[in-house]
N, C-alpha and C positions, 0 to 999 in steps of 0.2 A: 546537343542543343546549344546554341549560341545567345547570349543576351543582346537585345537589339534596342537601342534607344532612339524612338523615332522624334521629329520635330515636336509631335504633341506631348510626348513623354517627357521631353527635354523642357518644354514650356511648363509643364505641370510641375515638374521638380522645381524650377526656379521659382515659380509662384508659392509652391508649398514652404521651401526652405528659406527664400528670401535672397535676392540678388546680392545684397551687402553682405549677409551671412556667408554665402558661397564664395563671393570674392576673397573675403577675410580667411576662409578656410583653404582656398587656393594659394594665397600668399604664403601661408604657414607650409604649406606641401611644396611650393616651388623653393622656398627657402632651404628647406631639407634637402631636397634634389640638387640644388646649385652647391651646397656644401659638400654633396659627395660626386662632383662634377667628374672627377676620374674614372667614376664606375661606368660611365655612358660611352659608347661607341658614338663618335662625332664626326660628320662630314656635312658639307653644304648640300643643300637640297638639290634635287634633280628638277630641271624646269624646261618646260616647252612654251617658247613665245611665238606669238601669231600678230597679224596687224591689229586684232581687236583686243588682245590681253595676254595672260599668261595662265598655264596650268602646271602646278608643282606637286612634287611628292616628297613628303619630309618622314624619313625612317630614322629610328634609334633604337637601341637596345642596352639593357644593363646585365645581359647575360642571363637574366632570369625572365624577363618580359620584352617581348618585341612590340614595337608600336609605329604606327605610321599615320600621317594625315594626308588626304588629296585636298588640295584648295586650288581655287581658280580665282583670279581677279581681272575682271573685264569691266572697266569703266563706262564703255559704251552702253552696257546694259542698263545704266541709269535713263537712256532714252528709249529703251525697249520695254520699260516698266517691269524689268527683271533686277534681281539683286546682283550688285557689282562683285560681291565675294560670295562663293558658295564652299562648302567643305563637308568632309566627313572623315572618319577615322576608325581605327580598329587597334585592338590589343589582341595579343597571341601568347600563349605559353611556351616559352623558348625550349622547354625540356621535351614536349610533344610535337611542337609546331601546330597545335591546334588553336584556332581562333576562340576567344572566350568573350570578346564585346566588340559589337558594330554599333556605331553611333553616328547621328548627325553632328557636325562640328561648326556650323556657321554661327549659331547662338553660343556655343561652348567656347568657339575661339574668341568671341567678343569679351566674355567674361574673363577667358585666360589673359587676353591682351591688356585689359584693365588691372588684372591682379599682377602681372608683371611690371606694368608702368608703376604702380604703387609701390611694389617691393624696391626697384630701383630709386623711385622718389624718397622713401623714407630715409635713405642713406644720403640723398643729395639735393633736396630741397634746402632753399636759406632758412635760417631759423624764423619762426612765428609767421610763416607765409600764409595769407588769407584769400589772395585772389589769383586766379587761373585765366589765361586767355586761351579760348578754343578756337583755332583756325580750321574750319571744316566742320559742318554739323551734320555729317552722314550717320550711318548706322552705329558707328562705334562710338559716337560722342556722349550718349548718355551713359554708357557704362563707364567712361572715363570720367564723367561729372560725378556719378555717384561714388565711384571708387575713392576719389580725392577728397569728396566731402565727408564721407563716413571714415576714412581711415587716416586722413591727415588734417582735417579740420577747416578745408576751403570752404568758405562761406559765400563767395562772390565769383562768378564766371563771365567772362567779358567774350561775346561770341562774334564771329564773321564768317560769312560763307557767301560766295557769289550767287547761290540760289536763296532767295527769299523765303521760298516754301520751307526750304530745311532749316533756316534760322527760326522761323515759327514753330517748327515742329520741335527743336530742342528747347526753346524758351518755354514752351507749355510743360514739356516733359520735366525739365530741370527745375521748373519751379515746384511741380509737385514733390520733388525729391528734397525740397527745402532750401534751395540755393537762390540768392539774389542774382538774377540774370540781367545783363546789360548788352543790349544790341548794338552793333556797331558798324559804321559805314564802311569801313576799310580796315585792312589788317593792322595798320598802324595805330589807329584808334584802339583797337582790340588789345594790343599788346602794351599799351601804355599803362604803367602803373601795375602791371602784372608781375608777381614774382615767380610764377611758373606759367610757361608757355607750351601748350600742346598742339602740334600741327598734325592734322588728321584728313589729308586731302587725298582724291581717288585719282587724278589726272596721272595717266602714264606717260611721263615725260620728265626730262631735267628741268622743273619748274623751280623758280625762285619765290616761294610765298613771302619769305622775309628776308630783305637785303641786310647787309651788315650796317650800312648807314641808317637804314629804318629802325633796326634794333637799337643802335646807340641813342638815335634821337628820341625814341620811346623811353628808354631807360633814364635818359636825363630828365625828360619833361614829366616823369611819373615820380621822380625821386627815388628810383629803386636803384640798388646797388648790386647785390647777389641775385642771380636768377638762374633757374633751371628749365632747360629745353627738353620738353618730352617729344622727340621727333618719331612718329609712329607710322607715317604715311609713305615713306620711301621704303619699299620692301621688294624691289627687283632691280636687275641691271638697268640703268638708263632711266631710273626714277629717283628723283630728290625734291627737297622742299625748301631747303636753306642754301643761302648765298655761301659758296665755298669760304670766302674771306671770314664769314662768321663762324663757321665751323673750324677753321683753323685757329681761333683764339680761344675755343672752348677745351675744358678738360672733358675728355671723351670717354664714355663708358658704354660698353657692349655685352652682348650675350657670347658671342663666339666670333673672334675677330676674322677668322678665315671666310666665314660667310658675309660677315658685315662689310668687308672690304671688296665684296663683289656686287652687294646689293644695298647699302647702306649710304647714308650722307657722305660716308667717308670714301665711296668707291672711286673718286677723282684724287685722291691724296696717295702719296707714296705708301708703299706696302710696309716701309720701316716707320710710319708716324705712329707716335706715343698714343696708345689706347688701353685702356684697362678693362680686362673680363671682370664681370661683377662677381664670379665665383671667388675671385681673389680677394674681393671687399668682404664678403660673407666669412671667408676663413681667416681673416685677419691678416693677409699677406699684402694687402693694399689699402690705402684709404679712401673714403668716399669724399664727400665734401670736406675741403681743408681750411676755408675761411668764409666768412660771411658774405664778401664781396665777389666771390668766385663765381664764373660763368660755367655751369655744368651742362652736359648734353648727354641724354640718353639716346643713342642711335640705334633705334628698336627695328629689327627685321622680322622677328619672330623666329624661334629655334625648335627642333624636332623634340628636344629634352622637355621643353615646356608643354607641347602638345601631348607627350605621352604621360606627363605628370598629371595634366588636366584630365586624360582618359582614367587614368587610374583613381584619381579622386571621384570622377563620376562613378565609375563601376562600384567603388565602395559604398558611395551614397545611395546609388538606386537599388542595391541589393537589400539595403535597409528599408528603404521607403517603397520598393516594388514598381517603380516607374520605368518599367521595362517589359518587352515582350521577349518570347523565345522562338528564335527561327532555325530551321532545319538546313543548315548551311554546309555541314561536313558530311560526306558520303561515308557512312559507316555500316557495311554489311556484316552480316553474322560472322563470316569468315572473311578477315582482313584482306586475305589473298584472292577472294572471289568477287571482285567489284562487278563483274558481268551479271551477278545474279540480282543486282538492283534493277537491271533492265528486265530481266525474266519475270520478275514479280509483277510487271505492268504491261507486257508485251500482249498484243493480239495474237491469237492462235495461229500458229503455224508461220508467224511473221517474226524476223529478226531484223 
């Protein structure tokens, strides 16, 4: 039997344990896995793009456990009253090949993404940062706001989205979290005075949500020197959020450079452009923020190691809490060589 975590099980787990507690636990688990980066099989994810979106498979293994996530991103779904991102994932025992966990991952990915952003930010945000701009108020936004509030002390979030309803939704939910929410008329207004800028838009194109000139104008007007940009929306080829000129003057930190050059904000830059993989920061082989006035960029695309880490964290947690079912997913006849016997047990008389 295989443990199965449904959407309802996932929601009950988060409600019982608390999203903030889970994000904090995920940060600890992620830091542990990033410190043992060399243990993992790493390769860019496999993807299939269409006119409407992208479907990707993200596998990895540490030789003990194999994990994968199936994820789709279809921005057009917002006009169909459907989720723009859907995901599920699985863990298997590498020794036997048997799956041990199958789980929904749309909600889990939102928690994982917030945890990864927070893990990077703890090493990269300017000292005493209190204000974050949120450009894009979709499904990820509350998780980002909660994580930065509870783990980094952010008390004000300046928000902007072209969708007024999305802004109203984030304003309502972030206020419940305990944040001071300021709705802004445009992106320039939102980033003015912010020491942290999170971009999380869904448009599947090379967009420029923040131009270099806009960024500099906001920084001067807001009296801000050091800024950390948490760019989490650009996650497939042909999809970006930042002006290339702005990207070029940032200190750039990534999960896995080979994948980020394919899918991130740096996809237009030369492959020899200097970037820092975050595992090197955690192991002491590279520095995070080097000065108070530095502009740092986390070019986030999501990586399979993070998803396997989240699945392992989930599996350990739900085995303790019981928020799972068991499903009959693996064929196991009494005689391993007699798979045909499973048919015989249910066949109609005289029919094969």
